C-alpha positions in Angstrom: 31.5 47.0 -25.2 32.1 45.4 -21.9 31.6 48.7 -20.1 28.0 49.2 -21.3 26.9 45.9 -19.5 28.7 46.7 -16.3 26.1 49.2 -14.9 23.0 46.9 -15.5 24.8 43.9 -13.9 25.8 46.1 -10.9 22.2 47.3 -10.5 20.8 43.7 -10.7 23.3 42.5 -8.1 22.5 45.3 -5.7 18.7 44.8 -6.2 19.1 41.1 -5.6 21.1 41.7 -2.4 18.5 44.1 -1.1 15.5 41.9 -1.9 17.3 38.8 -0.5 18.1 40.7 2.7 14.5 41.9 3.0 13.0 38.4 2.5 15.5 36.9 5.0 14.7 39.5 7.6 11.0 39.0 7.1 11.2 35.2 7.7 14.1 35.2 10.1 12.2 33.8 13.1 12.8 30.1 12.5 10.9 29.0 15.6 7.6 30.2 14.2 8.2 28.3 11.0 9.2 25.1 12.8 6.1 25.3 15.1 3.8 25.6 12.0 5.3 22.5 10.4 5.2 20.4 13.6 1.5 21.2 14.3 0.6 20.0 10.8 2.0 16.5 11.6 0.0 16.2 14.8 -2.6 13.5 14.4 -5.5 12.4 16.5 -5.4 8.7 17.4 -8.7 7.3 18.6 -7.9 5.0 21.5 -10.6 2.5 22.3 -9.1 1.1 25.5 -6.0 0.1 27.6 -5.7 -3.5 28.6 -3.4 -5.4 31.0 -3.1 -8.4 28.7 -3.4 -9.1 25.0 -6.1 -11.8 25.4 -8.4 -9.4 27.2 -7.8 -6.7 24.5 -8.6 -9.2 21.7 -11.8 -10.2 23.3 -13.0 -6.6 23.7 -12.0 -5.7 20.1 -13.4 -8.8 18.3 -16.6 -6.9 17.3 -14.4 -4.5 15.2 -13.3 -5.3 11.7 -9.9 -3.8 12.2 -7.8 -2.1 14.9 -4.2 -1.6 15.8 -2.5 -1.7 19.2 0.8 -0.7 20.8 2.4 -2.0 23.9 3.6 0.6 26.3 4.6 0.0 29.9 3.2 -3.6 29.8 -0.2 -2.2 28.8 -1.9 -2.8 25.4 -3.4 0.4 23.9 -6.0 -0.3 21.2 -6.7 2.2 18.5 -9.7 2.4 16.1 -8.9 5.3 13.8 -6.5 8.1 13.0 -7.5 11.5 11.7 -6.0 14.9 11.0 -9.3 16.8 11.0 -11.0 18.0 14.2 -14.5 17.7 12.7 -13.8 14.2 11.6 -12.6 13.4 15.1 -16.1 14.3 16.4 -17.7 12.2 13.8 -15.5 9.2 14.6 -16.1 9.6 18.3 -19.8 9.5 17.6 -19.5 6.3 15.7 -17.5 4.5 18.3 -19.8 5.8 21.1 -22.8 4.4 19.2 -21.2 0.9 19.3 -20.5 1.3 23.0 -16.7 2.0 23.1 -15.2 4.6 25.4 -13.1 6.9 23.4 -9.8 8.6 24.4 -8.2 11.1 22.1 -4.4 10.8 21.8 -2.2 13.2 19.9 1.0 11.9 18.2 3.4 13.3 15.7 3.9 11.4 12.5 6.6 12.5 10.1 5.8 10.2 7.2 4.8 12.5 4.3 3.4 9.6 2.2 1.0 8.6 5.0 0.0 12.2 5.7 -1.0 12.6 2.1 -3.0 9.4 2.2 -4.6 10.4 5.5 -5.7 13.8 4.0 -7.5 11.9 1.2 -9.3 9.7 3.7 -10.2 12.7 5.8 -11.9 14.2 2.7 -13.9 11.1 2.3 -14.9 11.1 6.0 -16.1 14.7 5.7 -18.6 13.6 3.0 -20.3 10.8 4.9 -22.4 10.1 8.0 -22.9 6.4 7.2 -21.6 4.1 10.0 -20.5 1.4 7.6 -18.5 3.9 5.5 -16.9 5.4 8.6 -15.9 2.0 9.8 -14.5 1.1 6.4 -12.5 4.3 6.1 -11.1 3.9 9.6 -10.0 0.3 8.8 -8.3 1.6 5.6 -6.5 4.4 7.5 -5.2 2.0 10.1 -4.1 -0.5 7.4 -2.2 2.3 5.6 -0.6 3.4 8.9 0.7 -0.1 9.5 1.9 -0.4 6.0 3.6 3.0 5.5 4.6 4.0 9.1 5.0 1.0 11.3 6.6 -1.3 8.7 9.0 1.4 7.7 10.1 2.0 11.3 11.0 -1.7 11.7 
C-alpha cells in the first residue's frame, strides 16, 4: 500500500521545487524590492521656517494652532504638516501660502507602521476638503500623532 502513495508524493515534491525555484528567480532582485518599500516610507514635511533662536521661532509661529520643531545644527526648524500624498502637498502649501508663510518641502523617511497607517487616513480626509479650517485641523492632528507615535517612541 505504501508504494501507491510514493509516485504522487514524488510528483508533488518535484512540482513544488520547480514552482519555488521559478518564483525565487522571478523576485530574486532584492534591491528593487527594497527600493519600493523605502519610497513608500518617504514623507513630505512642510517646513515653515528656520530660526536661530527658539524665542524668535515661537513669535513667528504664534498665529498657528499647532506646529512642531526640531533643533539641528543650532537652528530651529518649524514644521506645519506632514503628508504622504503629492496632491495633498500642493493643497497644504496653498493653505500656508494664503496665511503668509514661506514653505519649504523636506523629505524624510519614517519607519513607524502605526503612524504611516494613521497618516494615510488623514491624507484621505485632506483629499476630500478645500476648507482652510479643516486643513489646519487635519495638519494639527497629524503633527500631534507624529509626536505621540514617532517622537515619543524614539525617546
